[in-house]
C-alpha positions as CSV (number, residue, x, y, z in Angstrom):
1,M,251.5,158.5,66.0
2,T,248.6,158.6,68.4
3,R,247.5,155.4,70.2
4,V,243.8,155.0,70.3
5,A,241.2,152.3,70.9
6,A,238.1,152.0,68.7
7,V,235.1,149.7,69.5
8,D,232.4,149.0,66.9
9,C,229.3,147.4,68.4
10,G,226.9,146.2,65.7
11,T,223.9,144.0,65.5
12,N,225.8,140.7,65.2
13,S,229.3,141.4,66.4
14,I,231.4,143.7,68.6
15,R,234.9,144.5,67.4
16,L,238.0,146.2,69.0
17,L,240.9,147.9,67.3
18,V,243.9,149.3,69.3
19,A,246.2,151.0,66.9
20,D,248.8,153.7,66.4
21,C,247.4,156.2,63.9
22,D,248.7,159.1,61.9
23,P,245.6,160.8,60.4
24,V,247.7,163.0,58.2
25,T,249.6,160.3,56.3
26,G,246.8,157.7,56.6
27,E,249.2,155.3,58.3
28,L,247.7,152.9,60.8
29,T,249.5,150.2,62.7
30,D,247.5,147.5,64.4
31,L,248.4,146.5,68.0
32,D,245.3,144.4,68.6
33,R,242.3,143.7,66.4
34,R,239.6,141.2,67.5
35,M,235.9,140.4,67.0
36,T,233.3,138.6,69.1
37,V,229.9,137.5,67.8
38,V,227.5,138.6,70.5
39,R,224.2,138.9,68.5
40,L,223.2,142.1,70.3
41,G,220.3,142.5,67.8
42,Q,218.7,139.2,68.8
43,G,215.0,139.6,68.5
44,V,215.1,143.5,68.2
45,D,213.3,143.5,64.9
46,K,210.4,141.7,66.5
47,T,210.3,142.9,70.1
48,G,211.9,146.4,69.8
49,R,214.1,145.5,72.9
50,L,217.6,144.2,73.6
51,A,217.3,140.8,75.1
52,P,218.9,140.3,78.6
53,E,221.1,137.4,77.4
54,A,222.3,139.5,74.4
55,L,223.2,142.4,76.7
56,E,225.2,140.0,78.9
57,R,227.1,138.5,76.0
58,T,228.0,142.1,74.9
59,F,229.1,143.2,78.4
60,A,231.3,140.0,78.7
61,A,233.1,141.1,75.5
62,C,233.4,144.6,76.8
63,R,235.1,143.4,80.0
64,E,237.6,141.4,77.8
65,Y,238.2,144.5,75.7
66,A,238.7,146.7,78.7
67,A,241.6,144.6,79.8
68,V,243.2,144.7,76.3
69,I,242.9,148.5,76.1
70,K,244.4,148.9,79.5
71,E,247.3,146.6,78.6
72,H,248.2,148.7,75.5
73,G,247.7,152.1,77.2
74,A,245.5,153.8,74.6
75,E,245.3,157.6,74.9
76,R,241.6,157.7,73.9
77,V,238.8,155.2,73.7
78,R,235.8,155.6,71.4
79,F,232.8,153.3,71.4
80,V,230.4,153.5,68.5
81,A,227.1,151.5,68.5
82,T,225.1,151.0,65.4
83,S,221.8,149.6,64.2
84,A,220.5,147.3,67.0
85,S,221.1,149.9,69.8
86,R,219.5,152.7,67.7
87,D,216.3,150.7,67.4
88,A,215.9,149.4,71.0
89,E,213.5,150.8,73.5
90,N,215.8,149.8,76.4
91,R,219.0,151.1,74.9
92,E,219.8,153.0,78.1
93,D,220.5,149.6,79.8
94,F,223.1,149.1,77.1
95,V,224.6,152.6,77.5
96,R,224.8,152.3,81.2
97,G,226.5,148.9,81.1
98,V,229.1,150.0,78.6
99,R,229.9,153.1,80.5
100,D,230.4,151.1,83.7
101,I,232.8,148.7,82.1
102,L,234.8,150.9,79.7
103,G,234.5,154.3,81.3
104,V,233.2,155.9,78.1
105,E,229.8,156.9,76.8
106,P,228.8,154.8,73.8
107,E,227.9,156.9,70.8
108,V,224.7,155.6,69.3
109,I,225.4,157.1,65.9
110,S,223.2,157.8,63.0
111,G,223.3,155.6,59.9
112,D,224.7,158.4,57.9
113,L,227.7,159.0,60.3
114,E,228.2,155.2,60.4
115,A,228.5,155.3,56.6
116,E,231.0,158.2,56.8
117,F,233.3,156.3,59.1
118,S,233.1,153.2,56.9
119,F,234.1,155.2,53.8
120,T,237.1,156.8,55.6
121,G,238.3,153.5,57.0
122,S,238.0,151.5,53.8
123,T,239.3,154.0,51.2
124,K,242.3,155.7,52.8
125,E,244.6,153.0,51.4
126,L,242.6,152.5,48.2
127,A,243.1,156.1,47.2
128,A,246.7,155.2,46.3
129,H,245.6,152.6,43.8
130,E,245.5,154.6,40.5
131,H,244.1,151.6,38.6
132,L,240.9,151.6,40.6
133,E,238.3,153.9,39.0
134,R,236.4,156.5,40.9
135,P,234.0,157.1,42.3
136,F,234.0,154.3,44.9
137,L,230.7,152.8,46.2
138,V,231.4,151.5,49.7
139,V,228.8,149.0,51.0
140,D,229.0,147.9,54.6
141,I,226.7,144.9,55.1
142,G,226.0,144.7,58.8
143,G,223.7,142.6,60.9
144,G,220.8,145.1,61.0
145,S,221.6,147.6,58.3
146,T,223.6,148.2,55.2
147,E,225.4,151.5,54.6
148,F,226.0,152.9,51.1
149,V,228.5,155.7,50.5
150,V,229.7,157.1,47.2
151,G,232.7,159.3,47.0
152,E,236.2,160.0,45.6
153,E,238.7,161.0,48.3
154,H,235.8,161.9,50.6
155,A,232.3,160.7,51.1
156,R,229.9,162.6,48.8
157,A,226.6,160.9,49.5
158,A,225.5,158.3,52.1
159,R,222.5,156.4,53.1
160,S,221.8,153.6,55.7
161,V,218.9,151.2,55.0
162,D,217.5,148.5,57.3
163,V,218.6,145.4,55.6
164,G,221.3,143.2,57.1
165,C,222.1,139.6,57.5
166,V,220.6,139.2,61.0
167,R,217.5,141.3,60.3
168,M,216.7,139.5,57.0
169,T,217.3,136.1,58.6
170,E,215.1,136.8,61.6
171,R,212.4,138.5,59.5
172,H,212.1,135.9,56.8
173,L,213.9,132.6,57.6
174,V,212.9,132.0,61.2
175,V,209.7,130.0,61.7
176,D,208.6,129.1,65.3
177,G,211.9,130.2,66.6
178,V,213.9,128.0,64.3
179,V,215.9,129.0,61.2
180,T,214.6,127.2,58.1
181,D,217.4,124.9,56.9
182,P,217.7,125.4,54.0
183,P,215.2,128.2,53.2
184,T,212.4,127.9,50.7
185,Q,212.3,129.7,47.4
186,E,209.4,131.8,48.8
187,Q,211.6,132.9,51.8
188,I,214.5,133.8,49.5
189,A,212.2,135.8,47.3
190,A,210.9,137.7,50.4
191,I,214.5,138.7,51.3
192,R,215.1,139.7,47.7
193,A,212.0,141.9,47.7
194,D,213.1,143.7,50.9
195,V,216.6,144.2,49.5
196,E,215.4,145.6,46.2
197,A,213.1,148.0,48.1
198,A,216.0,149.1,50.2
199,L,218.2,149.7,47.1
200,D,215.4,151.9,45.7
201,L,215.5,153.8,48.9
202,A,219.3,154.1,48.9
203,A,219.3,155.3,45.3
204,E,217.1,158.3,46.3
205,T,220.2,159.7,48.2
206,V,223.2,157.9,46.8
207,P,223.9,157.9,43.0
208,L,224.5,154.1,42.8
209,A,224.7,154.2,39.0
210,E,227.8,156.4,39.2
211,A,229.8,153.8,41.0
212,R,232.9,152.6,39.1
213,T,234.5,150.5,41.9
214,L,232.5,148.5,44.4
215,V,234.2,148.2,47.9
216,G,232.6,145.6,50.2
217,L,233.0,145.6,54.0
218,A,232.1,143.5,57.1
219,G,231.7,139.9,57.9
220,S,229.3,138.8,55.3
221,V,231.5,140.1,52.5
222,T,234.8,138.9,54.0
223,T,233.3,135.4,54.6
224,V,232.2,135.2,50.9
225,A,235.7,136.3,49.9
226,A,237.4,133.7,52.1
227,I,235.2,131.0,50.6
228,A,235.8,132.3,47.0
229,L,239.6,132.2,47.7
230,G,239.4,128.6,48.9
231,L,241.1,129.4,52.2
232,T,241.4,126.6,54.7
233,E,241.6,129.1,57.6
234,Y,240.8,132.8,57.8
235,D,243.7,134.8,56.5
236,W,243.2,138.6,56.9
237,S,246.1,139.4,54.6
238,A,244.8,137.2,51.7
239,I,241.3,138.7,52.0
240,H,242.2,142.4,52.3
241,H,242.0,144.0,48.9
242,S,241.0,140.7,47.2
243,R,238.8,141.1,44.1
244,I,235.9,138.7,44.0
245,S,234.0,138.3,40.8
246,Y,230.2,138.5,40.3
247,E,230.1,134.9,39.2
248,Q,231.8,133.8,42.4
249,V,229.4,135.8,44.6
250,R,226.4,134.4,42.7
251,E,227.7,130.8,43.1
252,I,228.5,131.2,46.8
253,S,225.1,133.0,47.5
254,E,223.2,130.1,45.9
255,R,225.3,127.6,47.8
256,M,224.8,129.3,51.2
257,L,221.0,129.3,50.5
258,T,220.7,125.7,49.5
259,T,222.9,123.9,52.1
260,T,222.1,122.8,55.6
261,H,223.4,124.3,58.9
262,A,225.9,121.4,59.2
263,E,227.2,121.8,55.7
264,R,227.8,125.5,56.2
265,A,229.3,125.0,59.6
266,A,231.8,122.6,58.0
267,I,233.3,125.3,55.8
268,P,236.7,126.0,57.4
269,V,236.5,129.8,57.3
270,M,232.9,130.0,58.6
271,H,232.7,131.7,62.0
272,P,230.1,129.8,64.1
273,G,228.2,133.0,64.6
274,R,227.7,133.4,60.9
275,V,226.5,130.0,60.0
276,D,222.7,130.9,60.1
277,V,223.0,134.4,58.7
278,I,225.6,134.1,55.8
279,G,222.9,133.1,53.3
280,A,221.0,136.4,53.8
281,G,224.3,138.4,53.9
282,A,225.6,136.9,50.6
283,L,222.2,137.6,49.0
284,V,222.4,141.2,50.0
285,L,225.8,141.5,48.3
286,L,224.6,139.7,45.2
287,A,221.6,142.0,44.8
288,I,223.8,145.1,45.1
289,M,226.2,143.9,42.5
290,E,223.3,143.1,40.1
291,R,221.7,146.5,40.7
292,I,224.9,148.5,39.8
293,G,226.2,146.0,37.2
294,A,229.4,145.3,39.1
295,S,231.7,142.7,37.6
296,E,233.6,142.4,40.9
297,V,233.8,143.6,44.5
298,V,237.0,144.8,46.1
299,V,237.0,143.4,49.6
300,S,238.4,145.6,52.5
301,E,239.3,144.4,56.0
302,H,239.6,148.1,56.9
303,D,236.2,149.5,57.6
304,I,234.2,151.5,60.1
305,L,236.6,150.4,62.9
306,D,239.5,152.0,61.1
307,G,237.4,155.1,60.4
308,I,236.6,155.5,64.0
309,A,240.3,155.1,64.9
310,F,241.4,157.8,62.4
311,R,238.7,160.2,63.5
312,T,239.6,159.7,67.2
313,A,243.3,160.3,66.5
314,E,242.4,163.5,64.6
315,E,240.5,164.7,67.7
316,V,243.4,163.9,70.0
317,E,245.9,165.7,67.7
318,A,243.6,168.7,67.4
319,E,243.3,169.0,71.2
320,A,247.1,168.7,71.5
321,D,247.5,171.5,68.9
322,K,245.2,173.8,70.9
323,R,247.2,173.2,74.1
324,R,250.4,174.0,72.3
325,V,249.0,177.3,71.1
């Protein structure tokens, strides 16, 4: 087993996984897994720049994570940054800050590589479930983008498109700096139009119609699952590999788009950082299910973070093999 630390810094949240990995068997043992909502992508869609306060929230989380990584003694740290930092003019400020705190260069990866990591992390365990039909369609609904990957044991086609819960909220639900609460039908329709256009774009590269099992990742999907399961507190083990029906997703999506901030915040499993963006995130999931005719979504708590950890462990093992030779 190889001990590694993986950091996934997205548009809405930054997450850490410290784990012992065996990339050959697919075994992964968590030592520490945590998430902090930092909203790094605050205003990026409008200004093209990372806001100073968003950078400071992210750097504060990095300082916390650096202490955890040191405590566990990870052999290798890999920091992957996604949509918001790809889009920002001042992303060098972000890169420099991360390097100073964690001692590693953040990899601002392409959407396609992001999708590859998501597929690896989410399907290594699912491959053993013979009752799940192939190919898998893995959808990772992030803050700024959504990744689509089709494959069997390995990714076969992937595409990243610029629709995510934060981007759609800021683009269509924010008026004069305030989130419309609840949104109008016209605003909801505008999100729908963007998502449908993005699905058309994704279908140019990824054969969505071939999918037999839909696998959903990331906070919007896991929050919808937690609500559907009626959890009174967030339970990772109950959510992981749960199967949420189309009817449940439709009902929750409608509910999230017709309730007030206070009503959504009162839901026991709702993270404070998702209260204003869950409506858009649930709508993205609903539109995907309708496009491919999915009767359910298999929810995975293993995602890009686990994919990063597996890939990092593979690299450490490969380097060790070279030294032995």
